[in-house]
C-alpha positions as semicolon CSV with decimal commas, in nm:
position;residue;x (nm);y (nm);z (nm)
1;X;-5,883;-1,363;-16,567
2;X;-5,936;-1,344;-16,178
3;X;-5,788;-1,067;-15,964
4;X;-5,433;-1,146;-15,819
5;X;-5,425;-1,292;-15,462
6;X;-5,231;-1,196;-15,187
7;X;-5,128;-1,416;-14,877
8;X;-4,916;-1,374;-14,628
9;X;-4,612;-1,598;-14,635
10;X;-4,579;-1,678;-14,267
11;X;-4,956;-1,728;-14,156
12;X;-5,080;-1,781;-14,496
13;X;-5,327;-1,546;-14,410
14;X;-5,524;-1,357;-14,726
15;X;-5,483;-0,969;-14,721
16;X;-5,813;-0,859;-14,852
17;X;-5,763;-0,511;-14,772
18;X;-5,418;-0,292;-14,699
19;X;-5,428;-0,206;-14,353
20;X;-5,156;0,034;-14,301
21;X;-5,268;0,080;-13,940
22;X;-5,260;-0,284;-13,840
23;X;-4,995;-0,423;-14,076
24;X;-4,930;-0,751;-13,874
25;X;-5,212;-1,015;-13,828
26;X;-5,266;-1,200;-13,476
27;X;-5,048;-1,478;-13,571
28;X;-4,797;-1,263;-13,661
29;X;-4,765;-1,052;-13,373
30;X;-4,731;-1,318;-13,181
31;X;-4,427;-1,406;-13,340
32;X;-4,315;-1,041;-13,318
33;X;-4,341;-1,031;-13,710
34;X;-4,464;-0,833;-13,982
35;X;-4,724;-0,973;-14,233
36;X;-4,497;-1,031;-14,568
37;X;-4,784;-1,062;-14,849
38;X;-4,674;-1,219;-15,168
39;X;-4,850;-1,134;-15,524
40;X;-4,934;-1,444;-15,665
41;X;-4,965;-1,484;-16,051
42;X;-5,311;-1,474;-16,169
43;X;-5,458;-1,789;-16,263
44;X;-5,609;-1,858;-16,651
45;X;-5,974;-1,946;-16,619
46;X;-6,054;-2,225;-16,913
47;X;-6,217;-2,088;-17,246
48;X;-6,568;-2,155;-17,304
49;X;-6,458;-2,376;-17,597
50;X;-6,273;-2,588;-17,319
51;X;-6,586;-2,587;-17,093
52;X;-6,846;-2,670;-17,396
53;X;-6,611;-2,952;-17,473
54;X;-6,625;-3,095;-17,114
55;X;-6,967;-3,044;-17,109
56;X;-7,015;-3,252;-17,433
57;X;-6,820;-3,549;-17,316
58;X;-6,976;-3,546;-16,993
59;X;-7,312;-3,554;-17,196
60;X;-7,193;-3,799;-17,441
61;X;-7,104;-4,067;-17,154
62;X;-7,459;-3,989;-17,029
63;X;-7,614;-4,088;-17,346
64;X;-7,420;-4,376;-17,376
65;X;-7,481;-4,489;-17,018
66;X;-7,875;-4,422;-17,080
67;X;-7,874;-4,616;-17,437
68;X;-7,647;-4,893;-17,260
69;X;-7,957;-4,941;-16,962
70;X;-8,274;-4,922;-17,217
71;X;-8,137;-5,156;-17,485
72;X;-8,159;-5,543;-17,498
73;X;-7,837;-5,770;-17,478
74;X;-7,814;-5,810;-17,850
75;X;-7,871;-5,408;-17,883
76;X;-7,603;-5,348;-17,574
77;X;-7,351;-5,574;-17,745
78;X;-7,368;-5,352;-18,074
79;X;-7,341;-5,033;-17,876
80;X;-7,049;-5,156;-17,691
81;X;-6,844;-5,254;-17,990
82;X;-6,906;-4,957;-18,174
83;X;-6,723;-4,768;-17,921
84;X;-6,370;-4,750;-17,947
85;X;-6,024;-4,534;-17,792
86;X;-5,828;-4,300;-17,973
87;X;-5,450;-4,309;-17,994
88;X;-5,503;-3,992;-17,714
89;X;-5,711;-4,227;-17,499
90;X;-6,011;-4,037;-17,519
91;X;-6,351;-4,252;-17,615
92;X;-6,531;-4,271;-17,971
93;X;-6,854;-4,268;-17,944
94;X;-7,109;-4,285;-18,193
95;X;-7,241;-4,014;-18,394
96;X;-7,611;-4,044;-18,271
97;X;-7,493;-4,056;-17,914
98;X;-7,212;-3,793;-17,891
99;X;-7,340;-3,468;-17,880
100;X;-7,067;-3,221;-18,031
101;X;-7,208;-2,870;-17,930
102;X;-7,356;-2,769;-17,585
103;X;-7,551;-2,459;-17,511
104;X;-7,707;-2,312;-17,181
105;X;-8,095;-2,183;-17,166
106;X;-8,106;-1,850;-17,150
107;X;-8,399;-1,804;-16,956
108;X;-8,426;-1,901;-16,566
109;X;-8,724;-2,163;-16,483
110;X;-8,705;-2,431;-16,278
111;X;-8,571;-2,643;-16,551
112;X;-8,258;-2,414;-16,516
113;X;-8,224;-2,412;-16,149
114;X;-8,256;-2,741;-16,128
115;X;-8,011;-2,976;-16,347
116;X;-8,212;-3,225;-16,558
117;X;-8,156;-3,594;-16,572
118;X;-7,957;-3,767;-16,811
119;X;-8,260;-3,913;-16,957
120;X;-8,430;-3,546;-16,938
121;X;-8,131;-3,425;-17,125
122;X;-8,140;-3,682;-17,413
123;X;-8,499;-3,610;-17,501
124;X;-8,501;-3,247;-17,444
125;X;-8,175;-3,087;-17,556
126;X;-7,987;-3,324;-17,754
127;X;-8,062;-3,161;-18,079
128;X;-8,122;-2,804;-17,946
129;X;-7,747;-2,735;-17,896
130;X;-7,534;-2,440;-18,004
131;X;-7,135;-2,437;-18,082
132;X;-7,129;-2,159;-17,785
133;X;-7,313;-2,075;-17,452
134;X;-7,642;-1,969;-17,538
135;X;-7,653;-1,580;-17,476
136;X;-7,969;-1,400;-17,629
137;X;-7,858;-1,039;-17,578
138;X;-7,653;-1,110;-17,864
139;X;-7,931;-1,090;-18,126
140;X;-8,068;-0,752;-17,939
141;X;-7,967;-0,445;-18,094
142;X;-8,036;-0,097;-17,909
143;X;-8,059;0,238;-18,121
144;X;-7,983;0,596;-18,024
145;X;-8,318;0,638;-17,879
146;X;-8,287;0,311;-17,651
147;X;-8,543;0,112;-17,848
148;X;-8,459;-0,252;-17,841
149;X;-8,446;-0,444;-18,210
150;X;-8,383;-0,812;-18,295
151;X;-8,087;-0,782;-18,514
152;X;-7,801;-0,998;-18,470
153;X;-7,411;-0,941;-18,523
154;X;-7,442;-0,991;-18,895
155;X;-7,691;-0,725;-18,984
156;X;-7,622;-0,413;-19,116
157;X;-7,908;-0,266;-18,903
158;X;-7,746;-0,390;-18,550
159;X;-7,670;-0,117;-18,338
160;X;-7,477;-0,192;-17,992
161;X;-7,625;-0,463;-17,778
162;X;-7,770;-0,413;-17,454
163;X;-7,480;-0,500;-17,194
164;X;-7,684;-0,436;-16,894
165;X;-7,653;-0,742;-16,683
166;X;-7,894;-0,688;-16,441
167;X;-8,156;-0,674;-16,700
168;X;-8,000;-0,973;-16,901
169;X;-7,962;-1,189;-16,612
170;X;-8,196;-1,501;-16,530
171;X;-8,481;-1,409;-16,334
172;X;-8,434;-1,481;-15,958
173;X;-8,803;-1,399;-15,835
174;X;-9,007;-1,677;-16,009
175;X;-9,219;-1,773;-15,685
176;X;-9,361;-1,376;-15,647
177;X;-9,471;-1,341;-16,019
178;X;-9,602;-1,731;-16,024
179;X;-9,854;-1,640;-15,709
180;X;-9,918;-1,304;-15,852
181;X;-10,060;-1,480;-16,215
182;X;-10,250;-1,691;-16,020
183;X;-10,398;-1,438;-15,810
184;X;-10,440;-1,238;-16,111
185;X;-10,629;-1,498;-16,299
186;X;-10,862;-1,608;-16,054
187;X;-10,972;-1,229;-16,004
188;X;-10,987;-1,195;-16,384
189;X;-11,250;-1,478;-16,394
190;X;-11,497;-1,298;-16,179
191;X;-11,442;-0,999;-16,358
192;X;-11,532;-1,146;-16,693
193;X;-11,910;-1,163;-16,596
194;X;-11,926;-0,758;-16,658
195;X;-11,892;-0,868;-17,009
196;X;-12,263;-1,037;-17,033
197;X;-12,392;-0,690;-16,902
198;X;-12,246;-0,521;-17,252
199;X;-12,496;-0,451;-17,519
200;X;-12,274;-0,581;-17,752
201;X;-11,926;-0,727;-17,799
202;X;-11,708;-0,563;-18,145
203;X;-12,049;-0,498;-18,272
204;X;-12,176;-0,886;-18,218
205;X;-12,472;-0,942;-17,939
206;X;-12,324;-0,980;-17,634
207;X;-12,495;-1,333;-17,582
208;X;-12,379;-1,443;-17,947
209;X;-12,059;-1,314;-17,871
210;X;-12,042;-1,508;-17,506
211;X;-12,162;-1,803;-17,642
212;X;-11,843;-1,850;-17,921
213;X;-11,607;-1,733;-17,639
214;X;-11,734;-2,000;-17,388
215;X;-11,695;-2,256;-17,696
216;X;-11,334;-2,109;-17,743
217;X;-11,272;-2,168;-17,352
218;X;-11,405;-2,511;-17,322
219;X;-11,219;-2,696;-17,678
220;X;-10,966;-2,487;-17,877
221;X;-10,783;-2,310;-17,598
222;X;-10,685;-2,592;-17,380
223;X;-10,473;-2,769;-17,675
224;X;-10,204;-2,463;-17,722
225;X;-10,258;-2,217;-17,452
226;X;-10,232;-1,983;-17,759
227;X;-10,459;-1,702;-17,599
228;X;-10,340;-1,601;-17,233
229;X;-10,731;-1,597;-17,084
230;X;-10,671;-1,330;-16,813
231;X;-10,463;-1,090;-17,004
232;X;-10,722;-1,136;-17,290
233;X;-11,066;-1,078;-17,124
234;X;-10,934;-0,789;-16,935
235;X;-10,842;-0,610;-17,272
236;X;-11,125;-0,706;-17,411
237;X;-11,307;-0,517;-17,158
238;X;-11,106;-0,227;-17,065
239;X;-10,821;-0,217;-17,405
240;X;-10,503;-0,320;-17,367
241;X;-10,198;-0,488;-17,560
242;X;-10,349;-0,828;-17,558
243;X;-10,695;-0,827;-17,739
244;X;-10,751;-0,667;-18,084
245;X;-11,076;-0,677;-18,359
246;X;-10,887;-0,925;-18,557
247;X;-10,785;-1,180;-18,277
248;X;-11,151;-1,144;-18,127
249;X;-11,298;-1,220;-18,484
250;X;-11,077;-1,468;-18,495
251;X;-11,166;-1,632;-18,237
252;X;-11,494;-1,632;-18,315
253;X;-11,411;-1,751;-18,701
254;X;-11,283;-2,042;-18,541
255;X;-11,523;-2,150;-18,265
256;X;-11,810;-2,087;-18,491
257;X;-11,749;-2,420;-18,668
258;X;-11,840;-2,585;-18,330
259;X;-12,150;-2,383;-18,293
260;X;-12,497;-2,519;-18,398
261;X;-12,648;-2,177;-18,406
262;X;-12,811;-2,070;-18,730
263;X;-12,705;-1,713;-18,636
264;X;-12,323;-1,778;-18,722
265;X;-12,416;-1,968;-19,087
266;X;-12,422;-1,720;-19,381
267;X;-12,681;-1,998;-19,517
268;X;-12,885;-2,126;-19,246
269;X;-12,928;-2,436;-19,479
270;X;-12,570;-2,520;-19,443
271;X;-12,369;-2,563;-19,168
272;X;-12,026;-2,577;-19,317
273;X;-12,102;-2,186;-19,377
274;X;-12,074;-2,153;-19,029
275;X;-11,813;-1,886;-18,894
276;X;-11,787;-1,734;-19,291
277;X;-11,899;-1,385;-19,196
278;X;-11,600;-1,378;-18,953
279;X;-11,358;-1,497;-19,172
280;X;-11,445;-1,249;-19,421
281;X;-11,408;-0,977;-19,159
282;X;-11,057;-1,093;-19,051
283;X;-10,950;-1,065;-19,406
284;X;-11,074;-0,725;-19,441
285;X;-10,928;-0,599;-19,122
286;X;-10,590;-0,708;-19,238
287;X;-10,629;-0,485;-19,507
288;X;-10,788;-0,215;-19,338
289;X;-10,508;-0,184;-19,052
290;X;-10,246;-0,326;-19,295
291;X;-10,198;-0,584;-18,964
292;X;-9,904;-0,764;-19,209
293;X;-9,674;-0,463;-19,210
294;X;-9,618;-0,475;-18,834
295;X;-9,573;-0,745;-18,567
296;X;-9,760;-0,776;-18,257
297;X;-9,852;-1,070;-18,028
298;X;-10,259;-1,062;-18,090
299;X;-10,200;-1,048;-18,480
300;X;-9,963;-1,367;-18,428
301;X;-10,221;-1,541;-18,220
302;X;-10,527;-1,469;-18,489
303;X;-10,308;-1,577;-18,781
304;X;-10,197;-1,894;-18,584
305;X;-10,572;-1,971;-18,532
306;X;-10,682;-1,877;-18,880
307;X;-10,410;-2,063;-19,032
308;X;-10,508;-2,360;-18,865
309;X;-10,878;-2,375;-18,942
310;X;-10,788;-2,283;-19,304
311;X;-10,571;-2,648;-19,311
312;X;-10,855;-2,826;-19,170
313;X;-11,088;-2,648;-19,426
314;X;-10,876;-2,783;-19,693
315;X;-10,773;-2,419;-19,780
316;X;-10,363;-2,508;-19,761
317;X;-10,217;-2,224;-19,946
318;X;-10,388;-1,987;-19,758
319;X;-10,339;-2,158;-19,400
320;X;-9,970;-2,224;-19,519
321;X;-9,939;-1,834;-19,598
322;X;-10,104;-1,721;-19,295
323;X;-9,862;-1,925;-19,082
324;X;-9,613;-1,841;-19,195
325;X;-9,662;-1,483;-19,164
326;X;-9,743;-1,551;-18,745
327;X;-9,384;-1,745;-18,773
328;X;-9,193;-1,464;-18,939
329;X;-9,338;-1,230;-18,640
330;X;-9,241;-1,453;-18,372
331;X;-8,890;-1,362;-18,484
332;X;-8,941;-1,023;-18,546
333;X;-9,021;-0,944;-18,175
334;X;-8,797;-1,185;-18,040
335;X;-9,042;-1,452;-17,860
336;X;-8,753;-1,720;-17,939
337;X;-8,542;-1,479;-17,692
338;X;-8,642;-1,567;-17,348
339;X;-8,455;-1,298;-17,189
340;X;-8,604;-0,991;-17,005
341;X;-8,451;-0,767;-17,195
342;X;-8,698;-0,809;-17,488
343;X;-9,001;-0,962;-17,255
344;X;-8,958;-0,660;-17,027
345;X;-9,028;-0,662;-16,634
346;X;-9,371;-0,809;-16,616
347;X;-9,453;-1,142;-16,495
348;X;-9,761;-1,139;-16,709
349;X;-9,566;-1,043;-17,032
350;X;-9,314;-1,300;-17,002
351;X;-9,611;-1,506;-16,950
352;X;-9,774;-1,463;-17,267
353;X;-9,483;-1,435;-17,473
354;X;-9,368;-1,812;-17,339
355;X;-9,708;-1,924;-17,453
356;X;-9,722;-1,774;-17,763
357;X;-9,365;-1,941;-17,907
358;X;-9,433;-2,256;-17,785
359;X;-9,801;-2,271;-17,984
360;X;-9,657;-2,140;-18,278
361;X;-9,399;-2,406;-18,214
362;X;-9,643;-2,655;-18,229
363;X;-9,834;-2,565;-18,514
364;X;-9,530;-2,517;-18,696
365;X;-9,464;-2,874;-18,661
366;X;-9,802;-2,975;-18,698
367;X;-9,847;-2,830;-19,016
368;X;-9,526;-2,950;-19,150
369;X;-9,661;-3,307;-19,097
370;X;-10,010;-3,226;-19,239
371;X;-9,889;-3,109;-19,525
372;X;-9,541;-3,259;-19,606
373;X;-9,388;-2,902;-19,616
374;X;-9,056;-2,797;-19,417
375;X;-9,069;-2,648;-19,055
376;X;-8,990;-2,266;-18,977
377;X;-8,876;-2,294;-18,625
378;X;-8,569;-2,466;-18,593
379;X;-8,476;-2,684;-18,247
380;X;-8,176;-2,466;-18,213
381;X;-8,421;-2,182;-18,126
382;X;-8,633;-2,359;-17,903
383;X;-8,426;-2,211;-17,578
384;X;-8,772;-2,074;-17,463
385;X;-8,841;-2,186;-17,073
386;X;-9,127;-2,435;-17,064
387;X;-9,186;-2,313;-16,689
388;X;-9,564;-2,135;-16,738
389;X;-9,612;-1,938;-16,406
390;X;-9,971;-1,919;-16,465
391;X;-10,145;-2,310;-16,300
392;X;-10,431;-2,155;-16,233
393;X;-10,590;-2,391;-16,479
394;X;-10,427;-2,676;-16,453
395;X;-10,659;-2,826;-16,186
396;X;-11,017;-2,679;-16,323
397;X;-11,288;-2,951;-16,342
398;X;-11,391;-2,967;-16,697
399;X;-11,733;-3,053;-16,845
400;X;-11,831;-3,057;-17,259
401;X;-12,029;-2,714;-17,333
402;X;-12,372;-2,730;-17,358
403;X;-12,508;-2,426;-17,529
404;X;-12,797;-2,300;-17,327
405;X;-13,004;-2,243;-17,618
406;X;-12,994;-2,524;-17,822
407;X;-13,040;-2,865;-17,704
408;X;-12,750;-3,110;-17,761
409;X;-12,782;-3,308;-18,075
410;X;-12,585;-3,605;-17,941
411;X;-12,607;-3,807;-17,605
412;X;-12,294;-3,888;-17,465
413;X;-12,349;-4,086;-17,144
414;X;-12,375;-3,913;-16,816
415;X;-12,008;-3,764;-16,775
416;X;-11,843;-3,695;-16,484
417;X;-11,635;-3,379;-16,436
418;X;-11,269;-3,437;-16,491
419;X;-10,953;-3,207;-16,447
420;X;-10,813;-3,028;-16,745
421;X;-10,463;-3,056;-16,668
422;X;-10,409;-2,776;-16,940
423;X;-10,090;-2,676;-16,823
424;X;-9,931;-3,009;-16,818
425;X;-10,071;-3,115;-17,149
426;X;-9,917;-2,816;-17,262
427;X;-9,575;-2,858;-17,143
428;X;-9,602;-3,221;-17,261
429;X;-9,709;-3,127;-17,616
430;X;-9,404;-2,913;-17,610
431;X;-9,147;-3,163;-17,541
432;X;-9,344;-3,410;-17,776
433;X;-9,321;-3,147;-18,045
434;X;-8,956;-3,123;-18,002
435;X;-8,912;-3,494;-18,053
436;X;-9,147;-3,433;-18,351
437;X;-8,915;-3,203;-18,517
438;X;-8,657;-3,450;-18,541
439;X;-8,874;-3,679;-18,695
440;X;-8,979;-3,465;-18,935
441;X;-8,603;-3,354;-19,003
442;X;-8,425;-3,727;-19,017
443;X;-8,710;-3,917;-19,222
444;X;-8,940;-3,645;-19,408
445;X;-8,727;-3,434;-19,553
446;X;-8,612;-3,410;-19,904
447;X;-8,262;-3,494;-19,800
448;X;-8,354;-3,793;-19,593
449;X;-8,264;-4,115;-19,712
450;X;-8,293;-4,493;-19,574
451;X;-7,894;-4,498;-19,465
452;X;-7,887;-4,158;-19,257
453;X;-8,232;-4,298;-19,112
454;X;-8,163;-4,616;-19,010
455;X;-7,903;-4,464;-18,749
456;X;-8,145;-4,257;-18,625
457;X;-8,407;-4,465;-18,542
458;X;-8,316;-4,640;-18,219
459;X;-8,192;-4,315;-18,063
460;X;-8,548;-4,114;-18,167
461;X;-8,714;-4,424;-18,083
462;X;-8,579;-4,430;-17,749
463;X;-8,675;-4,041;-17,715
464;X;-9,043;-4,169;-17,770
465;X;-9,024;-4,374;-17,515
466;X;-8,883;-4,196;-17,241
467;X;-9,132;-3,950;-17,295
468;X;-9,426;-4,188;-17,281
469;X;-9,266;-4,371;-16,939
470;X;-9,214;-4,021;-16,806
471;X;-9,559;-3,849;-16,862
472;X;-9,746;-3,788;-16,519
473;X;-9,998;-4,057;-16,404
474;X;-10,276;-3,763;-16,419
475;X;-10,199;-3,741;-16,834
476;X;-10,225;-4,157;-16,843
477;X;-10,531;-4,241;-17,039
478;X;-10,576;-4,612;-17,172
479;X;-10,935;-4,735;-17,250
480;X;-10,806;-5,055;-17,424
481;X;-10,713;-5,181;-17,056
482;X;-11,042;-5,133;-16,891
483;X;-11,310;-5,383;-16,818
484;X;-11,575;-5,390;-17,042
485;X;-11,775;-5,589;-16,748
486;X;-11,752;-5,296;-16,510
487;X;-12,042;-5,180;-16,360
488;X;-11,978;-4,800;-16,533
489;X;-11,679;-4,671;-16,718
490;X;-11,420;-4,488;-16,543
491;X;-11,382;-4,132;-16,580
492;X;-11,338;-4,014;-16,939
493;X;-10,998;-3,803;-16,972
494;X;-11,026;-3,444;-17,104
495;X;-11,030;-3,371;-17,474
496;X;-10,701;-3,194;-17,489
497;X;-10,541;-3,544;-17,321
498;X;-10,651;-3,775;-17,541
499;X;-10,528;-3,522;-17,835
500;X;-10,218;-3,567;-17,671
501;X;-10,188;-3,949;-17,669
502;X;-10,340;-3,983;-18,020
503;X;-10,062;-3,761;-18,123
504;X;-9,796;-3,930;-17,970
505;X;-9,892;-4,299;-18,105
506;X;-9,883;-4,096;-18,491
507;X;-9,576;-4,033;-18,388
508;X;-9,485;-4,391;-18,329
509;X;-9,646;-4,478;-18,672
510;X;-9,437;-4,210;-18,873
511;X;-9,094;-4,321;-18,726
512;X;-9,124;-4,682;-18,776
513;X;-9,372;-4,674;-19,069
514;X;-9,085;-4,605;-19,342
515;X;-8,893;-4,915;-19,234
516;X;-9,208;-5,153;-19,300
517;X;-9,004;-5,363;-19,552
518;X;-8,790;-5,673;-19,517
519;X;-8,482;-5,637;-19,258
520;X;-8,362;-5,615;-18,983
521;X;-8,612;-5,356;-18,788
522;X;-8,918;-5,464;-19,024
523;X;-9,079;-5,697;-18,753
524;X;-9,037;-5,458;-18,465
525;X;-9,123;-5,164;-18,687
526;X;-9,418;-5,357;-18,737
527;X;-9,558;-5,411;-18,416
528;X;-9,498;-5,095;-18,328
529;X;-9,734;-4,961;-18,548
530;X;-10,003;-5,191;-18,510
531;X;-9,990;-5,135;-18,128
532;X;-10,009;-4,775;-18,217
533;X;-10,260;-4,787;-18,498
534;X;-10,497;-5,000;-18,238
535;X;-10,444;-4,699;-17,954
536;X;-10,530;-4,451;-18,199
537;X;-10,879;-4,624;-18,287
538;X;-10,956;-4,682;-17,947
539;X;-10,876;-4,336;-17,862
540;X;-11,084;-4,211;-18,097
541;X;-11,390;-4,422;-18,052
542;X;-11,389;-4,317;-17,681
543;X;-11,364;-3,927;-17,759
544;X;-11,667;-4,007;-17,996
545;X;-11,882;-4,181;-17,712
546;X;-11,791;-3,942;-17,460
547;X;-11,773;-3,613;-17,656
548;X;-11,903;-3,649;-18,024
549;X;-11,630;-3,555;-18,323
550;X;-11,865;-3,265;-18,363
551;X;-11,631;-3,059;-18,205
552;X;-11,270;-3,199;-18,264
553;X;-10,983;-3,049;-18,390
554;X;-10,795;-3,133;-18,705
555;X;-10,513;-3,266;-18,455
556;X;-10,747;-3,610;-18,401
557;X;-10,820;-3,630;-18,759
558;X;-10,478;-3,666;-18,842
559;X;-10,396;-3,930;-18,617
560;X;-10,689;-4,102;-18,729
561;X;-10,582;-4,131;-19,115
562;X;-10,222;-4,223;-18,971
563;X;-10,404;-4,529;-18,822
564;X;-10,559;-4,610;-19,130
565;X;-10,232;-4,638;-19,320
566;X;-10,157;-4,926;-19,091
567;X;-10,521;-5,041;-19,077
568;X;-10,505;-5,048;-19,458
569;X;-10,168;-5,235;-19,481
570;X;-10,275;-5,555;-19,238
571;X;-10,409;-5,802;-19,398
572;X;-10,654;-5,932;-19,166
573;X;-10,833;-5,610;-19,154
574;X;-10,853;-5,570;-19,524
575;X;-11,017;-5,934;-19,509
576;X;-11,248;-5,799;-19,261
577;X;-11,309;-5,482;-19,462
578;X;-11,378;-5,667;-19,783
579;X;-11,619;-5,881;-19,592
580;X;-11,802;-5,539;-19,487
581;X;-11,761;-5,599;-19,119
582;X;-11,886;-5,314;-18,931
583;X;-11,606;-5,364;-18,682
584;X;-11,368;-5,350;-18,908
585;X;-11,088;-5,093;-18,753
586;X;-11,050;-4,961;-19,114
587;X;-11,425;-4,909;-19,127
588;X;-11,442;-4,776;-18,808
589;X;-11,144;-4,529;-18,870
590;X;-11,343;-4,388;-19,191
591;X;-11,669;-4,343;-19,049
592;X;-11,475;-4,127;-18,780
593;X;-11,313;-3,924;-19,029
594;X;-11,667;-3,853;-19,203
595;X;-11,755;-3,720;-18,868
596;X;-11,465;-3,528;-18,836
597;X;-11,495;-3,397;-19,169
598;X;-11,817;-3,187;-19,033
599;X;-11,615;-2,923;-18,821
600;X;-11,297;-3,001;-19,038
601;X;-11,450;-3,010;-19,383
602;X;-11,055;-3,047;-19,558
603;X;-11,066;-3,392;-19,392
604;X;-11,318;-3,539;-19,663
605;X;-11,051;-3,540;-19,903
606;X;-10,814;-3,765;-19,792
607;X;-11,100;-4,002;-19,677
608;X;-11,223;-4,005;-20,034
609;X;-10,904;-4,082;-20,169
610;X;-10,867;-4,367;-19,931
611;X;-11,202;-4,491;-20,042
612;X;-11,113;-4,487;-20,360
613;X;-10,794;-4,699;-20,317
614;X;-11,012;-4,965;-20,136
615;X;-11,294;-4,981;-20,359
616;X;-11,039;-5,077;-20,629
617;X;-10,900;-5,352;-20,371
618;X;-11,289;-5,470;-20,337
619;X;-11,294;-5,343;-20,007
620;X;-11,584;-5,067;-20,051
621;X;-11,660;-4,897;-19,772
622;X;-12,017;-4,678;-19,684
623;X;-11,966;-4,343;-19,623
624;X;-12,125;-4,194;-19,349
625;X;-12,071;-3,832;-19,483
626;X;-12,336;-3,619;-19,634
627;X;-12,231;-3,588;-19,968
628;X;-12,484;-3,300;-20,042
629;X;-12,236;-3,120;-19,780
630;X;-12,051;-2,851;-19,975
631;X;-11,710;-2,671;-19,870
632;X;-11,763;-2,310;-19,739
633;X;-11,447;-2,248;-19,950
634;X;-11,360;-2,461;-20,269
635;X;-11,068;-2,670;-20,151
636;X;-10,714;-2,615;-20,302
637;X;-10,591;-2,977;-20,166
638;X;-10,550;-3,301;-20,418
639;X;-10,403;-3,560;-20,217
640;X;-10,376;-3,770;-20,555
641;X;-10,052;-3,619;-20,611
642;X;-9,914;-3,516;-20,277
643;X;-9,723;-3,853;-20,255
644;X;-9,429;-3,782;-20,011
645;X;-9,087;-3,881;-20,116
646;X;-9,016;-4,247;-20,037
647;X;-8,694;-4,377;-19,931
648;X;-8,459;-4,600;-20,091
649;X;-8,339;-4,816;-19,768
650;X;-8,107;-5,099;-19,933
651;X;-8,355;-5,419;-19,880
652;X;-8,622;-5,597;-20,047
653;X;-8,980;-5,510;-19,988
654;X;-9,210;-5,780;-19,810
655;X;-9,421;-5,859;-20,107
656;X;-9,588;-6,144;-19,908
657;X;-9,747;-5,891;-19,731
658;X;-9,839;-5,661;-20,027
659;X;-10,009;-5,980;-20,189
660;X;-10,328;-5,877;-20,383
661;X;-10,303;-5,537;-20,262
662;X;-10,286;-5,230;-20,508
663;X;-9,909;-5,077;-20,462
664;X;-10,101;-4,736;-20,510
665;X;-10,220;-4,749;-20,166
666;X;-9,877;-4,763;-20,059
667;X;-9,715;-4,496;-20,260
668;X;-9,956;-4,285;-20,123
669;X;-9,934;-4,336;-19,770
670;X;-9,541;-4,321;-19,819
671;X;-9,438;-4,687;-19,752
672;X;-9,224;-4,735;-20,021
673;X;-9,092;-4,619;-20,413
674;X;-9,344;-4,808;-20,666
675;X;-9,076;-4,797;-20,894
676;X;-8,908;-5,118;-20,705
677;X;-9,240;-5,313;-20,699
678;X;-9,274;-5,607;-20,934
679;X;-9,591;-5,569;-21,051
680;X;-9,665;-5,886;-21,126
681;X;-9,931;-6,045;-20,967
682;X;-10,078;-5,701;-20,798
683;X;-10,404;-5,583;-20,877
């Protein structure tokens, strides 16, 4: 209720405060009369439900306009015919375009201050909504000592929620915090040299420790920004909350697989044993310090790094469990609640929490794709701002790391330094991971069916296209468009940019791959998959030429594997592979997987399975992987039995395209239900 208003019935002057000394305003005084104030009845404010309904209607209309603008003539007519009028005169909009819920963000950022465009809302917010206004303080609880806990209203542990609006309100001083963080990052970068004067770091000779840290900052760091460098390096030197012995050993362990030094191997003759001692030390620290009994940001970061590496090494159970612990800790610490009540008043604390949340969100979705298992963090919890304030690393010039004690074993062409754009890449990967969540949820969950998936294809495809269309020019890299007769190669994009683009193309394939049978969308989906597979192959070869695949992460491995699922289905490529042409895209991709299996030995398992199925169809491909190399830990994954559930789309399959091809390949790659295939004439 708004307070009742008072105004003079003669001059309409508002009465703000009763002044008995001057009861008459100037206008009434000139007419020799006193002001007479009437109390008006209070005006009823609309409820949240009405406000949300109005916002939902507006967004629904905007979604329809965007869909109409992006659709071709046939799709536009179909969309218009699906819109009808109800008896009360309101519009009946297709379910895929009509959001029934609305939520506002609970954090202040540039995204919050500037209203997003209709396209932005369609791509980023369509599925991350809730029934009521998003209020993060609802999930907070303060005990009698003033300690804030993450317990919602249904919890038996929930105490009175904090009600201090000054603390829970959006931050309004983002600019000073931003400048402070950037200045601190620059100052801390200069202080990192003090570490090199120490005799040892965590019991490791300083020179070796700095070598592993340099590898980490050069490659792994720029993909997820999981470890906030200024705070990590400062607390490593002076002690503090953002660096722990466990996290430091996790960094050493995960960086070791990229090192050529014999000191990091438990067996100098076996490169695949690099970092094993650090992995064992991490397990020891977890037990000794009982790290899984209490949550902390360094523990979350270390578990995510280890979980990703174990997955890449074929230790899927251990990787799955480690990542699962980290994701539980994300909720335990309230990292999904981007409010000052839990983040604190420090700009650094807010920056660290945002980065760790989104890194966990991305890794959760990538692991879900890699293992074909459900994800943990839902879209409805992804209300954390992507406005990262520290942009110090955005425009840094980047070159591949060269070990001063080891000459490079490969010879990339003369490399010109390029800008790393790590913050922009991370923000774009956050947005892409939200679309990734929709693809997993609508197409690859147990409940996914052809009828349900078909109606989401167009909308999610437009979201992917919009994401790619809005990609900043600095992050665009298309080596397939370069002139091969040019006198010198153009500057190659940094590795994190290439990984971003291969991930996008892999999602295009995963979105359209279930529709490669016969039907209305089969032809378009096939063309989209062909183009995306060619793009992944071109990007992987560029990565290989510029940096070698020896230091690539498993994200590139997964994208190359997804490209193989399309190359293996292409009749032209199958025929060139049978003729043992070295330029066959399938041959090229499998050799890339062989090289990627050196740092990520788990990649050798799907590569071997692909080869076995290719051999059954007369398409043997020579392996470039050393068969004598053994995994540092026995792999617990058997992809022979990890066949994704098939979808019944209600239309026949393109048997002409599959003629002469073993149906097991389609089963492995999740194209169709093998029980529906006519086995006559098949190999």
